[in-house]
matplotlib code that plots the C-alpha trace (Angstrom):
import matplotlib.pyplot as plt

x = [-39.6, -37.9, -37.6, -41.0, -42.1, -39.6, -41.0, -44.9, -45.5, -44.9, -47.7, -50.0, -49.1, -49.9, -53.3, -54.1, -53.6, -55.9, -58.8, -58.4, -58.0, -61.2, -63.0, -62.2, -63.3, -66.6, -67.3, -66.8, -68.9, -71.8, -71.0, -71.3, -75.0, -77.3, -80.5, -83.3, -86.3, -89.6, -92.0, -95.8, -98.2, -99.3, -99.8, -96.8, -93.9, -95.5, -92.8, -89.9, -87.5, -87.2, -84.4, -81.4, -82.0, -80.8, -77.3, -78.1, -79.7, -82.5, -85.8, -88.8, -92.1, -95.7, -98.9, -99.0, -95.8, -94.3, -96.3, -94.0, -91.0, -89.4, -88.2, -85.5, -88.3, -92.3, -94.9, -98.4, -101.2, -104.7, -105.5, -106.3, -102.9, -100.8, -102.0, -101.5, -97.9, -97.1, -99.0, -97.1, -93.8, -92.6, -91.5, -89.2, -87.3, -87.3, -88.2, -92.0, -93.9, -97.4, -100.1, -101.7, -98.9, -99.3, -98.0, -99.8, -98.6, -100.3, -101.9, -104.4, -105.7, -108.8, -109.9, -109.3, -110.9, -114.1, -114.6, -117.7, -119.4, -120.0, -117.4, -119.1, -121.8, -118.1, -116.6, -119.4, -118.8, -115.2, -114.7, -116.4, -114.6, -111.2, -108.3, -105.1, -101.7, -100.8, -100.0, -97.1, -94.8, -95.8, -95.4, -97.2, -100.0, -101.4, -105.1, -107.4, -111.0, -114.8, -114.9, -116.4, -119.8, -120.1, -119.7, -122.7, -124.9, -124.4, -125.0, -128.3, -129.2, -129.1, -128.2, -128.6, -125.8, -123.5, -124.9, -123.0, -119.3, -117.7, -114.7, -116.8, -119.0, -116.0, -114.8, -118.0, -119.9, -118.4, -114.9, -114.2, -116.2, -113.2, -111.1, -107.3, -104.5, -101.2, -99.1, -95.5, -93.0, -88.9, -87.0, -89.7, -88.7, -92.3, -92.7, -95.6, -95.4, -96.2, -92.7, -90.8, -92.4, -92.2, -95.0, -94.1, -94.7, -91.8, -93.9, -94.0, -97.1, -98.5, -99.5, -102.4, -101.0, -101.6, -99.0, -97.0, -95.8, -95.7, -93.3, -91.1, -91.2, -89.7, -87.2, -86.1, -86.2, -84.2, -81.5, -81.3, -81.1, -79.9, -82.4, -85.5, -86.7, -90.7, -91.3, -94.8, -96.5, -98.6, -101.5, -103.8, -105.2, -104.6, -108.4, -111.7, -110.8, -108.4, -105.0, -103.2, -101.4, -103.1, -107.1, -109.2, -107.1, -107.8, -107.9, -107.9, -110.7, -112.3, -110.9, -114.1, -114.1, -113.0, -109.9, -109.0, -108.8, -105.2, -105.4, -104.4, -101.6, -100.3, -100.8, -98.8, -95.9, -95.8, -95.6, -92.9, -90.7, -91.5, -90.4, -87.3, -85.9, -82.4, -83.8, -84.3, -87.4, -87.7, -90.9, -90.1, -93.0, -93.1, -93.2, -92.5, -94.3, -97.5, -99.4, -101.8, -102.5, -100.0, -96.7, -97.0, -96.1, -98.4, -99.3, -99.5, -95.9, -94.8, -93.3, -91.6, -87.6, -86.9, -89.2, -88.3, -89.4, -87.7, -88.2, -87.4, -84.2, -82.5, -82.9, -80.8, -77.8, -77.7, -74.0]
y = [-44.3, -46.6, -43.5, -43.1, -46.5, -46.9, -43.5, -43.9, -47.9, -47.9, -44.6, -46.9, -50.3, -48.5, -47.2, -50.6, -52.0, -49.3, -50.0, -53.8, -53.3, -51.4, -53.7, -56.4, -54.1, -53.5, -57.3, -57.8, -55.2, -56.8, -59.9, -58.3, -57.2, -59.8, -60.6, -62.5, -63.4, -63.6, -65.4, -64.9, -66.8, -64.4, -65.7, -63.2, -65.5, -68.3, -70.3, -68.5, -70.8, -70.0, -72.6, -70.1, -67.8, -70.3, -69.2, -65.6, -65.7, -67.1, -68.1, -67.5, -69.1, -68.4, -71.4, -74.1, -73.1, -76.3, -78.1, -77.1, -75.8, -76.1, -72.7, -72.2, -71.1, -71.5, -69.2, -69.7, -68.0, -70.0, -73.1, -75.2, -74.7, -74.8, -78.5, -79.5, -78.3, -80.0, -83.4, -83.1, -83.2, -80.1, -78.6, -81.8, -80.5, -76.6, -74.1, -73.1, -70.2, -70.4, -68.6, -69.3, -72.3, -73.4, -76.8, -78.8, -82.1, -85.1, -86.0, -83.2, -84.1, -86.2, -83.6, -80.7, -82.7, -84.3, -81.8, -83.1, -84.4, -88.6, -90.1, -92.5, -89.6, -87.7, -90.5, -90.6, -86.8, -86.9, -89.6, -86.7, -83.8, -85.0, -84.2, -85.5, -87.3, -89.9, -90.1, -92.2, -91.4, -87.7, -85.8, -82.7, -81.7, -78.8, -78.0, -75.5, -75.5, -75.6, -77.8, -80.9, -79.7, -77.0, -79.0, -81.6, -78.9, -77.5, -81.0, -81.5, -77.8, -78.8, -82.1, -81.7, -79.7, -82.5, -85.3, -83.2, -83.3, -81.7, -80.2, -78.5, -77.4, -76.1, -74.2, -72.4, -72.1, -73.2, -72.5, -74.1, -77.4, -79.4, -79.9, -79.9, -81.8, -81.8, -84.2, -83.0, -84.8, -84.9, -83.1, -80.2, -76.9, -75.1, -72.1, -70.0, -66.3, -64.9, -66.2, -64.1, -61.0, -58.2, -55.2, -51.4, -51.8, -54.3, -56.9, -60.2, -61.0, -61.7, -59.0, -60.6, -59.9, -61.8, -64.0, -62.3, -59.5, -61.9, -63.9, -60.4, -59.9, -63.5, -63.0, -59.6, -61.4, -64.4, -62.6, -59.0, -58.2, -55.4, -56.1, -58.2, -58.8, -59.7, -62.0, -63.0, -60.6, -59.0, -57.4, -56.7, -58.9, -57.8, -59.2, -59.5, -62.7, -63.7, -63.8, -67.3, -70.0, -72.1, -71.2, -73.9, -76.2, -77.3, -74.2, -71.9, -69.8, -70.8, -69.4, -67.6, -65.5, -62.0, -60.4, -60.3, -56.1, -55.5, -52.6, -54.9, -56.3, -53.1, -51.6, -54.3, -54.1, -50.4, -50.7, -53.5, -50.9, -48.1, -50.2, -51.3, -47.9, -49.6, -52.4, -52.0, -53.4, -54.3, -55.2, -57.5, -57.0, -59.5, -56.1, -53.3, -51.1, -49.9, -51.7, -52.6, -52.7, -55.4, -54.2, -50.6, -48.8, -48.8, -45.3, -45.8, -46.6, -43.4, -41.9, -44.8, -44.2, -47.8, -49.4, -49.6, -51.7, -53.9, -56.8, -60.1, -59.4, -58.1, -61.5, -62.9, -60.6, -60.7, -60.8]
z = [41.4, 43.7, 46.1, 46.0, 46.3, 49.6, 51.2, 50.5, 50.6, 54.5, 54.8, 52.7, 54.2, 57.9, 56.1, 55.1, 58.4, 60.4, 58.0, 58.3, 62.3, 62.1, 59.6, 62.3, 65.2, 63.6, 62.7, 66.5, 67.7, 65.5, 66.9, 70.5, 69.3, 71.6, 69.6, 70.4, 67.9, 69.2, 66.4, 66.2, 64.6, 61.8, 58.3, 57.0, 58.4, 56.2, 54.2, 56.2, 57.3, 61.2, 61.4, 60.1, 62.4, 65.3, 64.6, 65.3, 68.4, 70.9, 69.2, 71.5, 70.3, 70.9, 71.5, 68.6, 67.0, 68.2, 66.0, 63.2, 64.6, 68.0, 69.1, 72.0, 74.6, 74.3, 75.9, 76.0, 78.1, 77.5, 79.3, 76.3, 74.5, 77.6, 78.5, 75.0, 74.8, 78.4, 77.2, 74.0, 76.3, 74.8, 78.8, 79.1, 76.1, 76.3, 78.7, 78.7, 80.4, 81.1, 83.0, 86.3, 86.4, 90.0, 90.6, 93.4, 95.2, 94.2, 97.3, 96.9, 93.6, 94.5, 96.8, 94.0, 91.7, 93.1, 96.0, 98.1, 95.1, 95.0, 93.2, 91.1, 90.1, 89.0, 87.2, 84.7, 83.8, 84.2, 81.1, 79.0, 80.3, 81.9, 79.7, 81.1, 80.6, 82.5, 85.9, 86.5, 89.4, 89.3, 92.5, 91.4, 89.0, 87.5, 86.9, 85.0, 83.8, 85.4, 88.8, 88.4, 90.3, 88.2, 84.9, 86.6, 87.1, 83.6, 82.2, 84.4, 83.3, 79.5, 78.6, 74.9, 74.5, 76.1, 73.5, 70.7, 70.1, 73.6, 71.3, 69.2, 72.2, 74.1, 71.0, 70.5, 73.5, 76.8, 76.8, 80.4, 79.6, 80.3, 83.4, 82.2, 84.2, 83.6, 85.4, 86.1, 84.4, 84.7, 83.6, 84.2, 82.7, 82.7, 84.7, 85.7, 83.9, 87.7, 88.6, 86.5, 85.4, 87.7, 88.1, 88.2, 91.8, 91.7, 92.9, 90.8, 89.1, 85.5, 83.4, 82.1, 78.8, 75.4, 74.5, 72.0, 74.3, 77.0, 75.0, 74.8, 78.4, 79.0, 76.5, 78.0, 81.3, 80.3, 77.7, 78.4, 74.7, 72.7, 69.8, 69.5, 65.9, 65.9, 63.1, 62.5, 64.7, 61.9, 64.5, 61.8, 59.1, 55.5, 54.6, 56.5, 57.9, 61.2, 60.6, 61.7, 60.7, 62.9, 62.6, 62.2, 64.3, 68.1, 70.6, 67.3, 66.1, 63.1, 59.7, 59.0, 62.0, 61.4, 62.3, 66.1, 67.3, 67.5, 70.3, 73.0, 71.4, 70.1, 73.7, 75.1, 73.1, 73.3, 76.7, 76.7, 74.8, 77.3, 79.9, 78.2, 76.3, 75.7, 73.7, 70.3, 68.8, 65.1, 63.5, 60.4, 57.7, 54.6, 52.3, 54.6, 51.8, 53.2, 51.3, 54.1, 57.6, 57.8, 56.1, 57.2, 60.6, 63.6, 64.0, 68.1, 68.1, 66.0, 69.3, 70.3, 69.0, 69.9, 67.4, 63.9, 61.0, 58.5, 56.0, 55.5, 53.5, 56.6, 58.3, 55.4, 56.0, 59.9, 60.7]

ax = plt.figure().add_subplot(projection="3d")
ax.plot(x, y, z, "-o")
ax.set_aspect("equal")
plt.show()
């Protein structure tokens, strides 16, 4: 027995050491995987603790997510929510990427705002329609919306509409019935999407995508990740109503609205995956059992080998 132990134990010890070394190497390899998490605002993510993802990768959020959770990077593409985000000071805390976010010297403000209009006449309307943060000592600003002359003409044409709540009017009828201004504050971490994205011809330019795929483009530009987890990007709705956690709030549609057609979102994510075949896109579904359109595979993505699916249990076991 002693002879057997003396002869065989070194062999077994060597095998154990090899196994331990391989285990450590596998763990090290897993740590090398660079992950990012692109968080949409679909209702499937309701109740999930996003905070626990931070230790595993950078978190990229969309639009109003900042109201409840501060991601590491935020993207928005619609003027109203972009300026809401900036006025809330988010771009002084984290990098923010916005559509058509052109910073203009402060000296041009009045000529841009009033144009050839009489200032006294214009100021009466501006009290109703101007949405701005404080100028302070800002040297630049960003402006979106209709010009003041256009708004005055709209009021003259149908003044009764402007006797109603302007926010309700803006939501339901005239999407550009306000002028939105953000005075740039330091530290400023806001960037225009046009400054970081690339078109197929190699030139820079915004693809014009929805916020979800735009946030994915930002993540790839900044991180060059191995894996992108799509969380809360439900694309479809499991009911006959719109699927969004922020429905019924400012800058969002009413909760009684029908589902938003998913075709553009599906095509945009497909294109991003096609352009980045070495990146693994992982769509996280709440149940992932095909019980409805939200929890099943996207048929338009079937041919894309770098798009896969998982459920939320995977997020609890990330190494």
